[in-house]
C-alpha positions as CSV (number, residue, x, y, z in Angstrom):
1,M,-41.6,-60.0,-81.4
2,S,-42.2,-62.9,-79.1
3,Y,-43.9,-66.0,-80.5
4,L,-46.1,-66.2,-77.3
5,K,-47.0,-62.7,-76.1
6,F,-50.3,-61.4,-74.8
7,D,-51.1,-57.7,-74.3
8,K,-53.1,-55.7,-71.9
9,N,-56.3,-55.7,-74.0
10,L,-56.6,-59.5,-73.8
11,L,-55.4,-59.9,-70.2
12,I,-57.8,-57.6,-68.6
13,N,-60.7,-59.2,-70.5
14,L,-61.4,-62.2,-68.3
15,E,-63.7,-63.8,-70.9
16,Q,-60.6,-64.0,-73.2
17,S,-57.8,-64.5,-70.6
18,L,-59.3,-67.1,-68.2
19,P,-59.6,-69.9,-70.8
20,K,-55.9,-69.6,-71.5
21,E,-53.7,-71.6,-69.2
22,M,-50.0,-72.2,-68.7
23,L,-48.2,-75.2,-67.3
24,R,-44.7,-75.8,-66.0
25,T,-43.3,-79.1,-64.7
26,N,-40.0,-80.4,-63.4
27,Q,-39.5,-84.1,-64.4
28,A,-39.9,-85.0,-60.7
29,G,-43.7,-85.2,-61.2
30,A,-44.4,-81.7,-59.7
31,Y,-46.2,-79.0,-61.7
32,H,-47.5,-75.5,-61.6
33,C,-50.6,-74.7,-63.6
34,T,-52.9,-71.7,-63.7
35,T,-54.4,-69.2,-66.1
36,L,-52.5,-66.4,-67.7
37,V,-53.7,-63.9,-65.2
38,G,-53.0,-66.2,-62.2
39,C,-56.7,-66.9,-61.3
40,N,-57.1,-70.6,-60.6
41,T,-60.1,-72.0,-62.5
42,R,-59.6,-75.7,-61.7
43,K,-59.1,-77.5,-58.4
44,Q,-56.0,-79.1,-60.0
45,H,-54.5,-75.6,-60.5
46,G,-51.8,-74.6,-58.1
47,L,-48.4,-72.9,-57.7
48,L,-46.8,-76.0,-56.3
49,V,-48.4,-79.3,-56.9
50,I,-46.3,-82.4,-56.1
51,P,-46.6,-86.2,-56.1
52,I,-46.4,-87.7,-52.6
53,P,-45.0,-91.3,-52.6
54,E,-46.6,-92.1,-49.3
55,M,-50.0,-91.2,-50.7
56,G,-49.9,-93.3,-53.9
57,N,-47.8,-90.8,-55.8
58,K,-50.9,-88.8,-56.5
59,P,-50.4,-85.1,-57.1
60,H,-51.2,-82.9,-54.1
61,V,-51.7,-79.1,-54.1
62,L,-49.6,-77.6,-51.3
63,L,-49.4,-74.0,-52.3
64,S,-52.5,-73.0,-54.3
65,S,-51.5,-69.4,-55.0
66,L,-49.4,-66.4,-53.9
67,D,-51.0,-63.0,-53.8
68,E,-48.6,-60.1,-54.4
69,T,-49.3,-56.6,-53.1
70,V,-47.3,-53.5,-54.1
71,I,-47.2,-50.9,-51.3
72,Q,-46.3,-47.3,-51.9
73,H,-46.9,-44.4,-49.4
74,G,-48.8,-46.9,-47.3
75,A,-51.3,-47.6,-50.0
76,P,-51.6,-51.3,-51.0
77,F,-52.3,-52.5,-54.6
78,N,-53.1,-56.2,-54.6
79,L,-52.1,-58.0,-57.8
80,G,-53.9,-61.2,-57.0
81,I,-57.3,-62.4,-58.4
82,H,-59.7,-65.2,-57.2
83,R,-63.2,-66.1,-58.1
84,Y,-65.6,-66.2,-55.1
85,Q,-69.1,-67.5,-54.6
86,G,-71.6,-65.8,-56.8
87,G,-69.1,-65.3,-59.6
88,V,-67.3,-62.4,-57.9
89,Y,-63.7,-61.8,-58.8
90,Y,-61.5,-60.2,-56.2
91,P,-59.1,-58.3,-55.8
92,N,-59.0,-57.9,-59.6
93,G,-55.2,-57.5,-59.8
94,H,-55.4,-58.4,-63.4
95,K,-56.3,-54.8,-64.2
96,Y,-52.6,-53.9,-63.5
97,L,-51.3,-56.5,-66.0
98,R,-49.7,-55.0,-69.1
99,E,-48.1,-58.0,-70.8
100,F,-47.7,-61.8,-70.5
101,D,-44.7,-63.2,-72.3
102,C,-43.8,-66.9,-72.4
103,E,-40.8,-67.2,-74.7
104,D,-38.2,-68.3,-72.1
105,V,-40.2,-68.4,-68.9
106,P,-43.7,-67.1,-68.0
107,R,-43.2,-63.4,-67.5
108,M,-45.9,-61.1,-66.3
109,T,-45.5,-57.3,-66.4
110,Y,-47.6,-55.2,-64.0
111,R,-47.9,-51.4,-63.9
112,V,-49.3,-49.7,-60.8
113,G,-49.0,-45.9,-61.2
114,G,-45.3,-45.2,-61.6
115,V,-44.4,-48.8,-60.6
116,I,-43.4,-51.4,-63.2
117,L,-42.9,-54.9,-61.7
118,T,-42.1,-58.1,-63.6
119,K,-42.8,-61.6,-62.3
120,E,-41.1,-64.7,-63.7
121,K,-41.5,-68.4,-62.7
122,V,-39.3,-71.5,-63.1
123,F,-39.3,-75.0,-61.7
124,I,-36.1,-76.5,-60.5
125,S,-35.2,-79.6,-62.5
126,H,-35.8,-82.9,-60.6
127,E,-36.6,-81.1,-57.4
128,N,-40.0,-80.1,-56.0
129,R,-39.3,-76.4,-55.9
130,I,-40.7,-73.4,-57.8
131,L,-38.9,-70.1,-57.9
132,I,-40.5,-66.8,-58.7
133,R,-38.4,-63.8,-59.5
134,Y,-39.8,-60.3,-59.0
135,T,-37.9,-57.3,-60.5
136,L,-38.8,-53.7,-59.8
137,V,-38.2,-52.2,-63.3
138,E,-39.4,-48.7,-62.4
139,A,-40.5,-46.8,-59.2
140,H,-40.4,-43.2,-58.2
141,S,-40.6,-43.7,-54.4
142,A,-40.0,-46.4,-51.7
143,T,-41.7,-49.6,-52.5
144,T,-42.5,-52.7,-50.4
145,L,-43.8,-56.1,-51.7
146,R,-46.2,-58.2,-49.7
147,F,-46.6,-61.9,-50.3
148,R,-49.7,-63.8,-49.0
149,P,-49.7,-67.6,-49.5
150,F,-52.9,-69.5,-50.0
151,L,-52.4,-73.1,-48.7
152,A,-54.4,-76.2,-49.7
153,F,-52.5,-79.4,-48.6
154,R,-54.9,-81.7,-50.4
155,E,-55.1,-84.2,-53.2
156,S,-55.4,-82.4,-56.5
157,N,-58.9,-83.8,-57.3
158,A,-60.2,-83.0,-53.8
159,L,-61.3,-79.8,-52.2
160,C,-60.5,-78.2,-48.9
161,V,-63.1,-77.2,-46.4
162,A,-62.4,-74.9,-43.4
163,N,-61.7,-77.1,-40.4
164,D,-60.1,-77.1,-36.9
165,A,-57.8,-80.1,-37.6
166,I,-55.1,-78.1,-39.3
167,N,-51.8,-77.5,-37.7
168,R,-51.4,-73.7,-37.4
169,A,-47.8,-73.8,-36.4
170,I,-45.4,-71.6,-38.3
171,E,-41.7,-72.4,-38.0
172,P,-39.2,-69.6,-38.7
173,V,-36.4,-70.6,-41.2
174,E,-33.7,-68.5,-42.8
175,N,-35.5,-65.7,-44.7
176,G,-38.8,-67.4,-44.5
177,V,-41.1,-69.9,-42.7
178,A,-42.1,-73.5,-42.9
179,T,-45.4,-75.1,-42.2
180,C,-47.3,-78.4,-42.6
181,L,-51.1,-78.3,-42.2
182,Y,-51.7,-82.1,-41.8
183,D,-49.9,-85.2,-40.7
184,G,-48.4,-87.2,-43.5
185,F,-47.7,-84.3,-45.7
186,P,-44.2,-82.9,-46.3
187,R,-43.3,-79.5,-44.8
188,L,-43.6,-76.5,-47.1
189,Y,-40.7,-74.1,-47.0
190,M,-41.3,-70.6,-48.2
191,Q,-38.2,-68.5,-48.4
192,L,-36.9,-65.3,-50.1
193,S,-33.5,-64.3,-51.4
194,H,-33.8,-61.1,-49.2
195,K,-34.5,-60.8,-45.5
196,A,-38.2,-60.4,-45.1
197,T,-40.6,-59.8,-42.2
198,W,-43.2,-62.4,-41.6
199,V,-46.6,-61.2,-40.1
200,D,-48.9,-63.8,-38.5
201,E,-52.4,-63.2,-39.7
202,P,-54.1,-66.6,-39.8
203,A,-57.5,-66.9,-41.5
204,W,-59.5,-69.1,-43.7
205,N,-60.2,-67.6,-47.1
206,N,-63.7,-69.0,-47.8
207,G,-65.8,-69.6,-50.9
208,I,-63.2,-69.8,-53.7
209,E,-64.8,-71.1,-56.9
210,Y,-63.3,-73.0,-59.8
211,V,-65.3,-72.1,-62.9
212,K,-63.9,-75.0,-65.0
213,D,-65.1,-77.5,-62.4
214,L,-68.5,-75.7,-62.3
215,E,-68.8,-76.2,-66.0
216,R,-67.8,-79.9,-65.7
217,G,-70.6,-80.5,-63.2
218,V,-68.3,-81.5,-60.4
219,P,-67.7,-79.9,-56.9
220,Y,-66.1,-76.6,-57.4
221,C,-65.9,-74.5,-54.2
222,E,-63.3,-74.6,-51.4
223,D,-61.7,-72.8,-48.5
224,L,-58.0,-72.0,-48.4
225,W,-55.8,-71.4,-45.4
226,V,-53.8,-68.1,-45.3
227,P,-51.4,-68.2,-42.3
228,G,-50.1,-64.6,-42.8
229,Y,-47.8,-62.7,-45.1
230,F,-44.2,-61.6,-45.9
231,E,-43.2,-58.1,-46.4
232,V,-39.9,-57.0,-48.0
233,P,-38.6,-53.7,-49.3
234,I,-37.4,-53.6,-52.9
235,R,-35.4,-50.9,-54.7
236,K,-35.6,-49.9,-58.4
237,G,-33.6,-52.3,-60.6
238,E,-33.5,-54.9,-57.8
239,S,-34.7,-58.5,-58.0
240,I,-36.1,-60.7,-55.3
241,V,-36.6,-64.5,-55.6
242,F,-39.3,-66.3,-53.8
243,S,-38.9,-70.1,-53.3
244,A,-41.5,-72.7,-52.3
245,G,-40.3,-76.3,-51.8
246,V,-40.4,-79.3,-49.6
247,E,-36.8,-78.9,-48.4
248,P,-35.1,-75.7,-47.0
249,V,-32.7,-73.9,-49.3
250,N,-29.9,-71.4,-48.7
251,P,-31.5,-68.1,-49.6
252,R,-28.1,-66.7,-50.8
253,N,-28.2,-69.3,-53.6
254,L,-31.7,-68.5,-54.9
255,K,-30.6,-66.0,-57.5
256,K,-27.9,-68.2,-58.8
257,M,-30.2,-71.2,-58.8
258,Y,-32.7,-69.2,-60.8
259,E,-30.2,-68.1,-63.4
260,S,-28.9,-71.7,-63.8
261,E,-32.3,-73.0,-64.6
262,L,-32.9,-70.2,-67.0
263,K,-29.9,-71.3,-69.1
264,C,-31.5,-74.7,-69.7
265,R,-34.6,-73.4,-71.3
266,T,-35.4,-73.8,-75.0
267,P,-37.0,-70.5,-76.2
268,R,-40.5,-70.9,-77.4
269,T,-39.8,-69.1,-80.6
270,S,-41.6,-71.4,-83.0
271,F,-44.3,-74.1,-83.3
272,F,-41.6,-76.8,-83.1
273,N,-39.9,-75.3,-80.1
274,C,-43.3,-75.0,-78.3
275,L,-44.0,-78.7,-78.8
276,K,-40.4,-79.6,-77.9
277,N,-40.7,-77.8,-74.6
278,S,-44.1,-79.4,-74.0
279,A,-42.7,-82.9,-74.8
280,K,-40.1,-82.6,-72.2
281,Q,-42.7,-81.7,-69.6
282,F,-44.0,-85.3,-69.7
283,Y,-40.7,-86.8,-68.7
284,L,-40.7,-88.2,-65.1
285,K,-37.5,-89.3,-63.4
286,D,-37.6,-91.5,-60.3
287,G,-34.1,-92.6,-59.3
288,E,-32.7,-94.8,-62.1
289,N,-36.1,-95.1,-63.8
290,M,-37.8,-92.8,-66.3
291,Y,-41.4,-92.7,-67.2
292,V,-44.0,-90.7,-69.3
293,I,-46.8,-88.9,-67.6
294,S,-49.9,-89.3,-69.7
295,G,-51.1,-85.7,-69.3
296,Y,-51.6,-82.7,-67.0
297,P,-53.1,-81.8,-64.7
298,W,-54.5,-85.2,-63.8
299,G,-52.3,-87.6,-65.7
300,I,-50.6,-90.8,-64.4
301,V,-48.1,-93.2,-65.9
302,L,-50.0,-95.4,-68.3
303,A,-48.5,-98.2,-70.3
304,R,-50.4,-97.6,-73.5
305,N,-49.8,-93.9,-73.5
306,T,-46.1,-94.5,-72.8
307,F,-45.5,-96.6,-75.8
308,M,-47.7,-94.6,-78.1
309,A,-46.1,-91.3,-77.1
310,L,-42.5,-92.3,-76.6
311,P,-41.2,-91.9,-80.2
312,G,-42.7,-88.4,-80.6
313,L,-41.7,-87.2,-77.2
314,T,-38.0,-88.2,-77.6
315,L,-36.9,-89.3,-81.1
316,A,-38.7,-86.4,-82.8
317,I,-36.7,-83.9,-80.8
318,D,-33.4,-85.8,-80.9
319,H,-33.6,-87.1,-77.3
320,R,-32.4,-90.6,-78.1
321,D,-30.9,-91.2,-74.6
322,D,-34.3,-90.4,-73.0
323,F,-36.0,-92.8,-75.4
324,E,-33.6,-95.6,-74.3
325,S,-34.1,-94.8,-70.6
326,I,-37.9,-94.6,-70.7
327,M,-38.1,-97.7,-73.0
328,G,-35.8,-99.6,-70.7
329,T,-38.0,-98.9,-67.7
330,A,-41.2,-99.8,-69.7
331,I,-39.7,-103.0,-71.1
332,K,-38.7,-104.1,-67.7
333,A,-42.2,-103.8,-66.4
334,L,-43.8,-105.5,-69.5
335,T,-41.3,-108.3,-69.5
336,H,-41.9,-108.9,-65.8
337,Y,-45.7,-109.1,-66.5
338,M,-45.2,-111.5,-69.4
339,D,-42.9,-113.7,-67.3
340,T,-44.9,-113.7,-64.0
341,G,-48.3,-112.1,-64.6
342,S,-47.5,-109.5,-61.9
343,L,-48.6,-105.9,-62.4
344,S,-46.4,-102.8,-62.2
345,S,-47.1,-100.6,-59.2
346,R,-46.0,-97.5,-61.2
347,I,-47.0,-98.2,-64.9
348,H,-50.7,-98.7,-64.9
349,G,-52.5,-100.9,-67.5
350,I,-49.4,-103.0,-68.3
351,D,-51.8,-106.1,-68.5
352,L,-54.0,-104.7,-71.3
353,P,-54.0,-106.9,-74.4
354,D,-52.7,-104.3,-76.9
355,I,-49.7,-103.3,-74.8
356,P,-47.3,-105.8,-76.4
357,L,-48.5,-104.6,-79.8
358,W,-47.8,-101.0,-79.1
359,A,-44.5,-101.8,-77.5
360,L,-43.4,-103.5,-80.7
361,W,-44.5,-100.5,-82.7
362,T,-42.4,-98.3,-80.5
363,A,-39.3,-100.4,-81.0
364,Q,-39.9,-100.2,-84.7
365,Q,-40.0,-96.4,-84.6
366,Y,-36.6,-96.5,-82.9
367,A,-35.2,-98.7,-85.6
368,K,-36.5,-96.4,-88.3
369,T,-35.1,-93.3,-86.7
370,V,-31.9,-94.4,-85.2
371,G,-31.1,-97.3,-87.4
372,Y,-31.6,-101.1,-87.4
373,E,-28.1,-101.8,-86.3
374,R,-28.5,-100.0,-83.0
375,A,-32.0,-101.4,-82.6
376,R,-30.8,-104.9,-83.1
377,E,-28.3,-104.4,-80.2
378,L,-30.9,-103.0,-77.8
379,Y,-34.2,-104.6,-78.7
380,T,-33.8,-107.9,-80.6
381,Q,-34.3,-110.1,-77.6
382,F,-37.3,-108.1,-76.4
383,V,-38.9,-108.1,-79.8
384,A,-38.4,-111.8,-80.3
385,T,-39.7,-112.6,-76.8
386,T,-42.7,-110.4,-77.2
387,V,-43.7,-111.7,-80.6
388,D,-43.4,-115.3,-79.4
389,Y,-45.4,-114.4,-76.3
390,V,-48.3,-113.3,-78.4
391,L,-47.9,-116.0,-81.0
392,S,-48.0,-118.7,-78.3
393,N,-51.2,-117.2,-76.7
394,G,-49.3,-116.2,-73.6
395,H,-51.5,-113.2,-72.9
396,P,-54.7,-114.1,-71.1
397,N,-56.8,-111.8,-73.3
398,L,-55.1,-111.7,-76.7
399,K,-55.5,-114.9,-78.6
400,V,-54.2,-115.9,-82.1
401,N,-56.7,-117.8,-84.1
402,D,-55.2,-121.1,-85.4
403,E,-57.2,-120.9,-88.6
404,N,-56.8,-117.3,-89.8
405,G,-53.9,-116.1,-87.8
406,L,-55.8,-113.0,-86.6
407,V,-55.8,-111.9,-82.9
408,S,-58.9,-111.5,-80.8
409,T,-59.7,-110.2,-77.4
410,I,-62.7,-110.0,-75.1
411,G,-63.9,-106.4,-74.3
412,T,-67.6,-106.7,-73.6
413,D,-67.3,-106.3,-69.8
414,T,-64.1,-104.2,-69.5
415,P,-62.6,-101.8,-72.1
416,V,-59.5,-103.3,-73.7
417,S,-58.5,-100.6,-76.2
418,W,-57.7,-96.9,-76.0
419,M,-61.4,-96.3,-76.5
420,N,-62.0,-97.0,-72.9
421,A,-65.0,-94.9,-71.8
422,N,-67.0,-96.5,-69.0
423,R,-70.6,-96.1,-67.9
424,Y,-71.9,-97.9,-64.8
425,G,-68.8,-100.1,-64.9
426,R,-69.4,-101.2,-68.5
427,P,-67.8,-100.1,-71.7
428,V,-69.6,-97.3,-73.6
429,I,-68.2,-98.9,-76.8
430,P,-68.0,-102.7,-76.3
431,R,-65.2,-103.3,-78.7
432,S,-64.6,-107.0,-78.6
433,G,-63.5,-109.9,-80.8
434,Y,-61.3,-108.9,-83.7
435,L,-60.3,-105.2,-83.4
436,V,-59.0,-103.6,-86.5
437,E,-56.0,-101.7,-85.0
438,F,-55.0,-104.8,-82.9
439,N,-54.7,-106.9,-86.0
440,A,-53.0,-104.2,-88.0
441,L,-50.4,-103.7,-85.3
442,W,-49.9,-107.5,-85.0
443,Y,-49.3,-107.9,-88.8
444,N,-46.9,-104.9,-88.7
445,A,-45.1,-106.4,-85.7
446,L,-44.6,-109.8,-87.3
447,V,-43.1,-108.3,-90.5
448,F,-40.9,-105.8,-88.4
449,A,-39.7,-108.6,-86.2
450,A,-38.6,-110.7,-89.2
451,K,-36.7,-107.7,-90.6
452,L,-35.0,-107.0,-87.3
453,A,-33.9,-110.6,-87.2
454,E,-32.2,-110.5,-90.6
455,G,-28.7,-111.8,-90.5
456,N,-29.2,-113.4,-87.0
457,E,-28.7,-117.1,-87.6
458,A,-29.9,-117.9,-84.1
459,L,-33.3,-116.4,-85.0
460,A,-33.6,-117.7,-88.5
461,E,-36.1,-120.4,-87.7
462,R,-38.2,-118.1,-85.5
463,A,-38.1,-115.3,-88.1
464,A,-39.4,-117.7,-90.7
465,A,-42.3,-118.6,-88.4
466,W,-43.1,-114.9,-87.9
467,T,-43.1,-114.3,-91.7
468,E,-45.4,-117.3,-92.2
469,A,-47.7,-116.0,-89.5
470,A,-47.9,-112.6,-91.2
471,E,-48.7,-114.2,-94.6
472,K,-51.3,-116.4,-93.0
473,M,-53.3,-113.5,-91.6
474,S,-52.9,-111.2,-94.6
475,R,-55.8,-112.4,-96.7
476,P,-58.2,-113.0,-93.8
477,F,-57.5,-109.4,-92.6
478,V,-58.7,-108.0,-95.8
479,D,-61.7,-110.3,-96.1
480,M,-62.8,-109.6,-92.5
481,F,-62.3,-105.9,-92.2
482,L,-62.5,-104.3,-95.7
483,N,-66.2,-103.7,-96.6
484,D,-68.2,-102.7,-99.6
485,G,-68.1,-99.0,-98.4
486,G,-64.4,-99.0,-99.1
487,Y,-63.4,-98.6,-95.4
488,L,-62.6,-101.0,-92.6
489,Y,-64.9,-102.3,-90.0
490,D,-63.9,-101.1,-86.5
491,Y,-64.3,-104.6,-85.0
492,V,-65.8,-107.9,-85.8
493,D,-67.3,-110.0,-83.0
494,G,-68.9,-113.3,-84.1
495,N,-71.4,-112.4,-86.8
496,Y,-71.4,-108.8,-85.9
497,A,-69.2,-106.3,-87.8
498,S,-69.2,-102.8,-86.5
499,P,-70.1,-100.5,-89.4
500,D,-69.2,-97.3,-87.4
501,V,-66.7,-95.1,-89.2
502,R,-63.9,-94.7,-86.6
503,P,-60.3,-93.6,-86.7
504,N,-58.8,-96.9,-85.7
505,M,-58.7,-97.7,-89.4
506,A,-56.2,-94.8,-89.8
507,V,-53.8,-96.8,-87.6
508,A,-54.2,-99.7,-90.0
509,I,-53.3,-97.8,-93.1
510,G,-50.6,-95.6,-91.4
511,L,-48.4,-98.5,-90.3
512,D,-45.3,-99.4,-92.4
513,Y,-46.5,-102.9,-93.1
514,S,-50.1,-103.6,-93.9
515,P,-52.1,-106.4,-95.5
516,L,-53.8,-103.7,-97.6
517,D,-52.4,-102.8,-101.0
518,R,-52.0,-99.1,-102.2
519,R,-55.4,-99.0,-103.8
520,Q,-57.2,-100.3,-100.7
521,R,-55.3,-97.9,-98.5
522,K,-56.4,-95.0,-100.7
523,S,-60.0,-96.1,-100.5
524,V,-59.8,-96.2,-96.7
525,L,-57.9,-92.9,-96.6
526,D,-60.6,-91.2,-98.7
527,V,-63.3,-92.2,-96.2
528,V,-61.2,-91.1,-93.2
529,T,-60.5,-87.7,-94.9
530,R,-64.1,-87.2,-95.9
531,E,-65.8,-88.2,-92.6
532,L,-63.2,-87.9,-89.8
533,L,-60.6,-85.3,-90.6
534,T,-60.8,-81.9,-88.7
535,P,-58.2,-79.1,-88.2
536,K,-57.6,-80.7,-84.7
537,G,-57.1,-84.3,-85.7
538,L,-59.4,-87.2,-86.5
539,R,-62.9,-87.5,-85.1
540,T,-63.6,-90.6,-83.0
541,L,-66.8,-91.2,-84.9
542,S,-68.2,-90.0,-88.2
543,P,-71.0,-87.4,-88.0
544,K,-73.0,-89.8,-90.3
545,S,-72.9,-92.5,-87.6
546,Y,-75.6,-93.1,-85.0
547,G,-74.8,-91.6,-81.6
548,Y,-72.5,-88.9,-82.8
549,R,-71.8,-86.5,-79.9
550,P,-69.2,-83.9,-81.0
551,F,-69.1,-81.8,-77.9
552,Y,-67.3,-83.0,-74.7
553,L,-69.5,-81.1,-72.3
554,G,-71.9,-81.6,-69.4
555,S,-71.9,-83.8,-66.4
556,P,-69.3,-86.5,-65.9
557,E,-71.7,-89.1,-67.2
558,E,-72.5,-87.0,-70.3
559,R,-68.8,-86.4,-71.0
560,E,-68.0,-90.1,-70.6
561,L,-70.7,-90.9,-73.2
562,A,-69.3,-88.4,-75.6
563,L,-65.6,-89.2,-75.0
564,H,-65.2,-91.5,-78.1
565,Q,-68.4,-90.6,-79.9
566,G,-67.2,-87.6,-82.0
567,P,-64.5,-85.4,-80.3
568,A,-61.3,-85.2,-82.3
569,R,-57.9,-86.6,-81.2
570,P,-54.7,-84.9,-82.5
571,W,-52.5,-88.0,-81.9
572,L,-54.3,-89.8,-84.8
573,M,-52.8,-87.2,-87.2
574,G,-49.5,-89.1,-87.0
575,F,-51.0,-92.2,-88.5
576,Y,-53.1,-90.2,-90.9
577,A,-50.0,-88.3,-92.2
578,E,-48.1,-91.5,-92.7
579,A,-51.0,-93.1,-94.6
580,Y,-51.4,-90.0,-96.7
581,L,-47.7,-89.8,-97.6
582,K,-47.6,-93.6,-98.4
583,V,-50.4,-93.1,-100.9
584,F,-49.5,-89.7,-102.4
585,G,-45.8,-89.4,-101.8
586,M,-44.1,-86.0,-102.2
587,S,-47.3,-84.5,-103.6
588,G,-48.9,-85.0,-100.2
589,V,-46.3,-83.1,-98.2
590,G,-47.8,-79.7,-98.7
591,Y,-51.3,-80.9,-97.8
592,I,-50.1,-82.4,-94.5
593,D,-48.0,-79.3,-93.8
594,R,-51.2,-77.2,-94.2
595,M,-53.1,-79.5,-91.8
596,L,-50.5,-78.7,-89.1
597,I,-51.7,-75.1,-89.1
598,G,-54.7,-76.1,-87.0
599,F,-52.3,-77.3,-84.3
600,E,-50.1,-74.3,-84.5
601,D,-53.2,-72.1,-83.9
602,E,-53.5,-74.0,-80.6
603,M,-50.2,-72.7,-79.3
604,T,-51.9,-69.5,-78.1
605,E,-55.2,-71.2,-77.1
606,G,-56.1,-73.5,-74.2
607,C,-52.9,-74.5,-72.5
608,I,-50.5,-72.2,-74.4
609,A,-47.6,-74.0,-76.2
610,S,-49.3,-77.4,-75.8
611,L,-52.2,-79.5,-77.0
612,S,-55.3,-80.5,-75.0
613,Q,-56.5,-84.1,-74.6
614,L,-59.3,-83.8,-77.1
615,Y,-61.2,-81.3,-79.2
616,D,-64.8,-80.9,-80.1
617,G,-65.7,-82.7,-83.3
618,N,-67.6,-79.7,-84.7
619,P,-66.5,-76.0,-85.1
620,P,-65.0,-74.1,-83.4
621,F,-63.2,-77.3,-82.3
622,R,-62.5,-76.1,-78.7
623,G,-60.0,-78.0,-76.6
624,R,-61.3,-80.1,-73.7
625,G,-60.2,-82.5,-71.0
626,A,-56.6,-82.5,-69.8
627,V,-54.9,-79.2,-70.7
628,S,-51.7,-80.9,-72.0
629,H,-51.7,-84.5,-73.3
630,A,-48.6,-86.6,-74.1
631,T,-49.8,-88.6,-77.1
632,N,-51.2,-85.5,-78.9
633,V,-48.0,-83.6,-78.5
634,A,-45.9,-86.6,-79.4
635,E,-47.7,-87.5,-82.6
636,V,-47.9,-84.0,-83.9
637,L,-44.2,-83.7,-83.3
638,R,-43.7,-87.0,-85.1
639,T,-45.7,-85.6,-88.0
640,V,-43.6,-82.4,-88.1
641,R,-40.4,-84.6,-88.3
642,L,-42.0,-86.9,-90.9
643,I,-42.6,-84.0,-93.2
644,K,-39.0,-82.7,-92.7
645,R,-37.5,-86.1,-93.5
646,F,-39.8,-86.5,-96.5
647,S,-38.8,-83.0,-97.8
648,N,-35.0,-83.6,-97.4
């Protein structure tokens, strides 16, 4: 039995099937995302969505969907489905669905009378091209397939309105057509492995609604251009491959191309394999550089997310070479910023004050996993330079206090941490001054840097200074953050100490090196477990705290206010698990393993085989935000590997 299989009863029930989404990417930044039944429910959904460098590398929906029609004895049976104004679904092709299987590739099985047709989709690696293979498994009479493309040619966060500015021209190419609706866009080539007939039937398909956008309180209705359709006969046992890409392809190679891609797939036969596949979907290759996309369907390359997610996305699945490539690209951008103050055009947020701290943590994870010998070869210079950069107050918004050795930042006007919600241009949570995770990361970085420098005579004097700096801040850290409630203040700004119970303290107790002793760690861990732990990660705020908003719902403003005021984040489980095992040792392995059940349940919910950006802080803990999020997948993967290493 397949690990990810959905039957007819679920698929034909739109209330159950529409919330389930699937995602495929190609490491070139392109993606395909829709629901299990093929009905787009977000404006970001599409069959072929690609980044366009000339348009700021933002994702653009070229081919929104492709409606298939089975024709027998002149009678058409349309397999497509769209939602139109008034909540009307048409043409309800989902009623022909019998099964959705996602073990190797997304495979949909349709039954129309005596016809059984399968549909499978793959992306071509490092190329903006999607292939769809149709196989006629059973048929008792002559069968023809009709393919009707719905074109958008728009930025993924925009909507298309019927207009006269489109270019209606259709250019014949081998076994297909090419078109480009607007200047500046690449041409879209739609071709088939078999000779097909193209029929011009241009028309706007008006009033398509996206129910997820309706729920989110943002514009949700658009018009799509349908230039015509393909028709191609198909025999029983035969397969036809449809290709959509921005370059022409030799149609005779499509079947071989499809089979080659299929061989590279890791079957989604387990929780770990699902997460492994999901992890690789965040890789982005651009020439010699490699990056991490923060999430889908609206993610970009973010510095903080890159460093936070990198160990889990690569080392936890034994992709050491990919770690080194992505880390090399990120280090180059960060070093350039530290040297010149210049920002990266591709990696956003490289200038934020905690980026050097997270980068040092990432290097530490490499040393722990691969070994200190190899880490010293690759990262000693970077670690030494970065620690000295912070220690010398090189960053404009991260300052080391001469008296207590703690680091402070100014975040009253602009968010400086991962809790970066904004309202009217101001931080919803004005975390400023001494932030608990900043200082925990800084202490951890100083001790790690000194360890990495062991045996290096050229660094002996600097390493001694790093050790001294760590010792200097150890007592002040405890005095400043540990309170009478047995937990850590979230931040301290002047005379104000934030009493809110937030998960940033979990980072502090989950790091390898901490100013807190075991008893103090356990005290903090108890509070985190009691007030923040859910089956989907740690809440961003305790239910006992003022302003608790557990549900990420409503208008954009309402959702921004709730973003860090209660919803749970799976990525925090990585630090929670490390803290728990540091306190309880082997006796805690079973407990953490049981906590992972909540994430395994998500493999068949939301974006199947992946994890959403956040989850409601109260039952039933529904996934919200981006359908697939890099840091969440990464840290849950790192937790899985942590348990395995602990158990061996």
